[in-house]
MIDOSE-1310 file (N, C-alpha, C; in nm, 2 decimals, decimal comma, always signed):
residues 75
mawk	+2,08/-1,58/-0,25/+1,94/-1,57/-0,26/+1,88/-1,46/-0,23; +1,91/-1,43/-0,17/+1,83/-1,26/-0,14/+1,84/-1,16/-0,22; +2,01/-1,17/-0,28/+1,95/-1,03/-0,37/+1,89/-1,06/-0,48; +1,84/-1,17/-0,51/+1,83/-1,26/-0,62/+1,64/-1,23/-0,61
ivsl	+1,53/-1,21/-0,47/+1,48/-1,21/-0,42/+1,47/-1,07/-0,47; +1,54/-0,95/-0,42/+1,55/-0,76/-0,39/+1,55/-0,76/-0,52; +1,62/-0,83/-0,66/+1,65/-0,80/-0,73/+1,50/-0,81/-0,85; +1,48/-0,88/-0,82/+1,31/-0,92/-0,92/+1,16/-0,83/-0,85
lmlf	+1,17/-0,86/-0,69/+1,11/-0,71/-0,65/+1,10/-0,51/-0,73; +1,26/-0,55/-0,71/+1,33/-0,39/-0,76/+1,24/-0,38/-0,92; +1,21/-0,55/-0,98/+1,21/-0,52/-1,19/+1,05/-0,53/-1,15; +0,97/-0,62/-1,04/+0,90/-0,54/-1,06/+0,80/-0,43/-1,03
lifa	+0,84/-0,37/-0,95/+0,87/-0,15/-0,91/+0,87/-0,13/-1,07; +0,98/-0,14/-1,14/+1,05/-0,06/-1,20/+0,94/-0,04/-1,28; +0,90/-0,20/-1,34/+0,80/-0,26/-1,45/+0,62/-0,15/-1,43; +0,63/-0,19/-1,29/+0,44/-0,09/-1,22/+0,49/+0,00/-1,27
lvlg	+0,61/+0,08/-1,25/+0,58/+0,27/-1,23/+0,61/+0,29/-1,38; +0,70/+0,20/-1,50/+0,65/+0,29/-1,66/+0,56/+0,20/-1,68; +0,45/+0,08/-1,65/+0,33/+0,10/-1,67/+0,22/+0,23/-1,66; +0,29/+0,23/-1,49/+0,21/+0,37/-1,44/+0,15/+0,53/-1,55
ivlk	+0,29/+0,55/-1,54/+0,32/+0,68/-1,63/+0,27/+0,63/-1,79; +0,30/+0,51/-1,85/+0,21/+0,52/-1,98/+0,10/+0,46/-2,01; +0,00/+0,47/-1,92/-0,13/+0,48/-1,86/-0,16/+0,61/-1,85; -0,07/+0,66/-1,81/-0,15/+0,83/-1,79/-0,10/+0,90/-1,87
vlnf	+0,03/+0,90/-1,98/+0,04/+0,94/-2,04/-0,04/+0,91/-2,21; -0,07/+0,77/-2,23/-0,18/+0,79/-2,31/-0,26/+0,82/-2,29; -0,36/+0,86/-2,19/-0,50/+0,94/-2,07/-0,52/+1,13/-2,10; -0,42/+1,14/-2,12/-0,39/+1,22/-2,10/-0,48/+1,31/-2,24
pgvv	-0,44/+1,32/-2,37/-0,54/+1,35/-2,49/-0,70/+1,37/-2,46; -0,76/+1,25/-2,37/-0,89/+1,23/-2,30/-0,96/+1,35/-2,23; -0,80/+1,29/-2,11/-0,88/+1,44/-1,99/-0,85/+1,49/-2,02; -0,75/+1,61/-2,12/-0,81/+1,78/-2,20/-0,94/+1,81/-2,19
arer	-0,91/+1,72/-2,31/-1,10/+1,65/-2,44/-1,19/+1,67/-2,28; -1,20/+1,63/-2,18/-1,28/+1,62/-2,12/-1,33/+1,80/-2,07; -1,18/+1,79/-2,00/-1,19/+1,97/-1,90/-1,26/+2,08/-2,00; -1,19/+2,02/-2,12/-1,19/+2,16/-2,22/-1,38/+2,13/-2,29
ehpq	-1,45/+2,06/-2,22/-1,59/+2,02/-2,30/-1,65/+1,96/-2,46; -1,53/+1,90/-2,49/-1,47/+1,87/-2,61/-1,63/+1,83/-2,63; -1,67/+1,85/-2,81/-1,79/+1,73/-2,82/-1,74/+1,61/-2,86; -1,66/+1,56/-2,87/-1,55/+1,48/-2,94/-1,45/+1,44/-2,84
asai	-1,50/+1,40/-2,72/-1,45/+1,34/-2,61/-1,40/+1,24/-2,60; -1,53/+1,11/-2,65/-1,49/+0,97/-2,62/-1,39/+0,95/-2,71; -1,42/+1,03/-2,91/-1,38/+1,00/-3,01/-1,18/+1,03/-3,00; -1,14/+1,14/-2,85/-1,04/+1,12/-2,90/-0,97/+1,06/-2,81
etaa	-1,01/+1,06/-2,68/-0,97/+0,96/-2,57/-0,97/+0,78/-2,67; -1,07/+0,73/-2,73/-1,01/+0,65/-2,86/-0,91/+0,66/-2,93; -0,88/+0,75/-2,89/-0,80/+0,76/-3,04/-0,61/+0,80/-2,99; -0,64/+0,85/-2,88/-0,52/+0,87/-2,82/-0,46/+0,67/-2,75
wlgl	-0,59/+0,65/-2,67/-0,53/+0,45/-2,68/-0,56/+0,36/-2,78; -0,61/+0,42/-2,88/-0,49/+0,33/-3,03/-0,41/+0,38/-3,07; -0,27/+0,46/-2,98/-0,15/+0,47/-2,96/-0,13/+0,39/-2,97; -0,13/+0,31/-2,87/-0,06/+0,24/-2,85/-0,01/+0,11/-2,98
vtgg	-0,15/+0,06/-3,01/-0,15/-0,01/-3,13/-0,01/+0,07/-3,24; -0,04/+0,21/-3,29/-0,02/+0,23/-3,39/+0,17/+0,29/-3,33; +0,20/+0,32/-3,22/+0,32/+0,30/-3,19/+0,30/+0,46/-3,18; +0,20/+0,50/-3,14/+0,22/+0,67/-3,11/+0,15/+0,70/-3,21
vtwi	+0,16/+0,68/-3,27/+0,09/+0,84/-3,42/-0,09/+0,87/-3,42; -0,18/+0,80/-3,39/-0,27/+0,81/-3,35/-0,31/+0,89/-3,14; -0,20/+0,91/-3,09/-0,19/+0,93/-2,99/-0,17/+1,12/-3,04; -0,06/+1,17/-3,05/-0,01/+1,30/-3,18/-0,16/+1,33/-3,21
iacv	-0,22/+1,28/-3,28/-0,35/+1,32/-3,35/-0,44/+1,32/-3,24; -0,46/+1,24/-3,14/-0,57/+1,34/-3,07/-0,48/+1,40/-2,93; -0,34/+1,47/-2,92/-0,39/+1,53/-2,84/-0,36/+1,68/-2,91; -0,35/+1,69/-3,03/-0,35/+1,81/-3,14/-0,50/+1,84/-3,18
waha	-0,62/+1,76/-3,13/-0,78/+1,77/-3,16/-0,80/+1,73/-3,00; -0,79/+1,76/-2,94/-0,82/+1,79/-2,82/-0,82/+1,94/-2,78; -0,68/+2,00/-2,85/-0,64/+2,13/-2,82/-0,69/+2,23/-2,88; -0,75/+2,16/-3,07/-0,85/+2,23/-3,16/-1,00/+2,26/-3,08
rpig	-1,00/+2,38/-3,16/-1,13/+2,41/-3,09/-1,21/+2,38/-3,23; -1,33/+2,28/-3,23/-1,42/+2,24/-3,34/-1,47/+2,37/-3,38; -1,51/+2,33/-3,52/-1,61/+2,46/-3,60/-1,68/+2,46/-3,59; -1,71/+2,60/-3,54/-1,86/+2,61/-3,59/-1,85/+2,67/-3,41
ges	-1,78/+2,64/-3,34/-1,74/+2,65/-3,21/-1,73/+2,79/-3,11; -1,77/+2,79/-3,06/-1,78/+2,91/-2,98/-1,61/+2,97/-3,01; -1,62/+3,16/-2,95/-1,42/+3,12/-2,97/-1,41/+3,24/-2,80
C-alpha cells in the first residue's frame, strides 16, 4: 500500500514539473518581446500561447517575431 502512495505522489510531482516547464517555455517569446520593448509584445505573447492549440507552430513564429526588429524601428 505504501508503494502505491509513493508512486502516486511521484506521478503528481513529475506531472507538476512537466507542466511548469511547458508553461515556462510557452512564456519565453513574450518575455523576450517585453525585455526588448517590442511594440507588439502582447500579440507575440498571444501567438506563443496559441502554440498549445496549433502544436507549436505559432510558438515558433512568435519566437522569430520577438527577435525581429520592427519595420521602421531603431537600428
